[in-house]
VOGU-3710 file (C-alpha; in Angstrom, 3 decimals, decimal comma):
1> mlsrlrgvvg> 48,718/-52,968/40,387  50,283/-54,810/37,472  49,332/-58,192/38,946  45,729/-57,381/37,958  46,826/-57,442/34,335  48,272/-60,983/34,594  44,945/-62,620/33,763  44,425/-60,394/30,646  47,960/-60,873/29,352  47,851/-64,573/30,200
11> raldpvagal> 44,760/-65,046/28,101  46,352/-63,111/25,237  49,281/-65,556/25,403  47,047/-68,650/25,291  47,598/-69,257/21,546  51,349/-69,109/21,999  51,111/-71,423/25,046  49,114/-73,915/22,965  51,612/-73,828/20,161  54,541/-74,455/22,492
21> lraglspdvv> 52,716/-77,356/24,176  51,999/-78,900/20,757  55,712/-78,547/19,976  56,448/-80,704/22,988  57,799/-78,008/25,306  56,907/-78,126/28,997  56,118/-75,105/31,248  59,273/-75,884/33,256  61,419/-75,549/30,162  59,906/-72,155/29,394
31> tvvgtlgvvl> 60,484/-71,067/32,971  64,148/-72,019/32,878  64,789/-70,536/29,418  63,046/-67,310/30,416  65,225/-66,983/33,518  68,405/-67,733/31,597  67,451/-65,072/29,056  66,909/-62,469/31,802  70,088/-63,343/33,633  72,325/-63,311/30,511
41> aalllypqgh> 70,842/-60,064/29,139  71,201/-58,310/32,507  74,735/-59,475/33,201  76,102/-59,148/29,662  74,296/-56,048/28,236  73,833/-53,806/31,306  77,490/-53,825/32,412  78,537/-52,785/28,931  76,174/-49,841/29,023  73,579/-51,241/26,628
51> llagtlvitv> 70,707/-50,147/28,913  68,005/-49,928/26,240  68,930/-53,124/24,458  69,247/-54,963/27,760  65,889/-53,718/28,871  64,150/-54,750/25,661  65,648/-58,241/25,734  64,849/-58,642/29,449  61,227/-57,578/28,882  60,758/-60,194/26,208
61> fvlsdlldga> 62,042/-62,929/28,497  60,048/-61,623/31,428  56,894/-62,453/29,494  57,774/-66,103/29,907  56,776/-65,664/33,530  53,213/-65,349/32,219  53,615/-67,804/29,352  54,682/-70,736/31,545  51,628/-70,161/33,750  49,299/-70,246/30,725
71> marrsgragp> 50,992/-73,414/29,561  50,648/-75,083/32,948  46,935/-74,257/33,097  46,234/-75,535/29,577  48,143/-78,751/30,138  46,754/-79,380/33,626  50,298/-79,275/35,140  49,707/-76,317/37,446  50,813/-77,304/40,924  53,194/-76,793/43,825
81> wgafldstld> 56,347/-77,737/41,826  55,744/-75,177/39,135  54,971/-72,465/41,701  58,120/-73,345/43,600  60,326/-73,378/40,503  58,879/-70,089/39,241  59,301/-68,247/42,511  62,845/-69,568/43,025  64,033/-68,647/39,543  62,380/-65,243/39,850
91> rfgdaaifsg> 64,969/-64,454/42,493  67,764/-65,175/40,043  66,233/-62,867/37,455  65,642/-60,022/39,899  69,156/-60,351/41,301  70,752/-60,340/37,864  68,920/-57,124/36,832  70,083/-55,135/39,815  73,570/-56,717/39,754  73,891/-55,681/36,099
101> lvlyfagrge> 73,095/-52,056/37,068  75,512/-52,201/40,012  78,338/-53,447/37,746  77,660/-50,746/35,165  77,318/-47,743/37,433  80,057/-48,880/39,864  82,476/-48,633/36,968  81,509/-45,017/36,375  83,164/-42,659/38,828  80,324/-40,135/38,546
111> apliaglala> 77,555/-42,596/39,488  78,331/-44,178/42,838  74,943/-43,194/44,256  73,057/-45,133/41,555  75,290/-48,195/42,132  74,605/-47,952/45,890  70,856/-47,661/45,392  70,817/-50,597/42,943  72,765/-52,644/45,568  70,263/-51,658/48,201
121> clvlgsivpy> 67,408/-52,772/45,968  69,217/-56,055/45,352  69,631/-56,782/49,049  66,227/-55,549/50,206  64,509/-57,239/47,255  65,856/-60,608/48,482  64,667/-60,039/52,030  61,073/-59,186/50,965  60,210/-62,645/49,638  62,239/-64,364/52,346
131> araraeglgl> 60,192/-62,681/55,062  56,953/-63,919/53,504  58,359/-67,466/52,942  59,639/-67,690/56,475  56,340/-66,541/57,892  54,454/-69,120/55,849  56,960/-71,783/57,000  55,865/-70,932/60,568  52,225/-71,244/59,671  51,692/-67,482/59,581
141> tanvgiaera> 50,994/-64,997/56,759  52,916/-61,931/55,649  51,248/-61,110/52,340  51,450/-57,347/52,763  53,542/-54,612/51,198  53,284/-51,281/49,384  54,883/-52,522/46,160  54,496/-55,979/44,595  57,273/-57,646/42,639  55,680/-56,911/39,253
151> drlaavlvat> 55,445/-53,209/40,113  59,044/-53,031/41,251  60,248/-54,913/38,160  58,236/-52,710/35,782  59,519/-49,540/37,482  63,216/-50,413/37,208  62,953/-51,646/33,608  61,058/-48,574/32,450  63,467/-46,228/34,182  66,504/-48,090/32,861
161> gvvglgapta> 65,108/-48,142/29,310  64,307/-44,404/29,474  67,870/-43,649/30,599  69,131/-45,834/27,722  67,123/-43,661/25,365  69,044/-40,600/26,626  67,167/-39,388/29,696  69,325/-38,132/32,570  70,525/-40,749/35,047  68,715/-38,797/37,739
171> vltvvlglla> 65,543/-40,603/36,537  67,013/-43,959/37,494  68,417/-42,502/40,736  64,940/-41,447/41,825  63,293/-44,686/40,843  65,891/-46,868/42,568  65,663/-44,729/45,667  61,881/-45,092/45,765  62,165/-48,848/45,207  64,680/-49,209/47,999
181> vaslvtvvqr> 62,424/-47,340/50,399  59,369/-49,325/49,234  61,227/-52,576/49,813  62,388/-51,507/53,247  58,897/-50,449/54,208  57,521/-53,786/52,947  60,002/-55,696/55,118  58,978/-53,702/58,158  55,295/-54,200/57,326  55,761/-57,951/57,074
191> matvrrqimr> 57,705/-58,098/60,333  55,014/-56,124/62,104  52,283/-58,321/60,607  54,027/-61,516/61,793  54,579/-60,049/65,262  50,931/-59,115/65,645  49,900/-62,668/64,712  52,349/-64,156/67,232  51,244/-61,756/69,979  47,611/-62,596/69,397
201> avp> 48,403/-66,285/69,678  50,149/-65,843/73,042  47,679/-66,480/75,925
//
């Protein structure tokens, strides 16, 4: 769903991308800085209970995921290396966000369920892209799933920010539960897709 907005947002960021390129920055630098910003905000602010502040800072740095792409296109540097770096560092950012939530809620005796769900999202969220990458490494495809990364990221950030504003933690519990289920379903979908392709190829 949100992936459809990437083109629109990317074009809106074109002037910023041009300014950064003129300043001598490369898309790779923006990718790395954006990831570091997400990781530090998630692991420093979330565990201390600054859910709203952490979410706002993370959201700003997440935009670099679109900004580096706009820079790469404008400079003609779009290619396999940039795609590989971006996808790899995305895993660090995603893991930090859920780890920050685990650290915060695990320290609160009344919120073990939320910590457990955040941990489930962390684990399953790492398996989803691995299943696709492994399939592609075998010459197959596994580009299926009920929730894309952008949708999952937006959902957890919105829910965390809302709880930081004072909403009950039940909001985050429900969202994390749905994300965990969506990730599990996506893993099963990708496994089934790969199996069907292999079975069709068997004489």
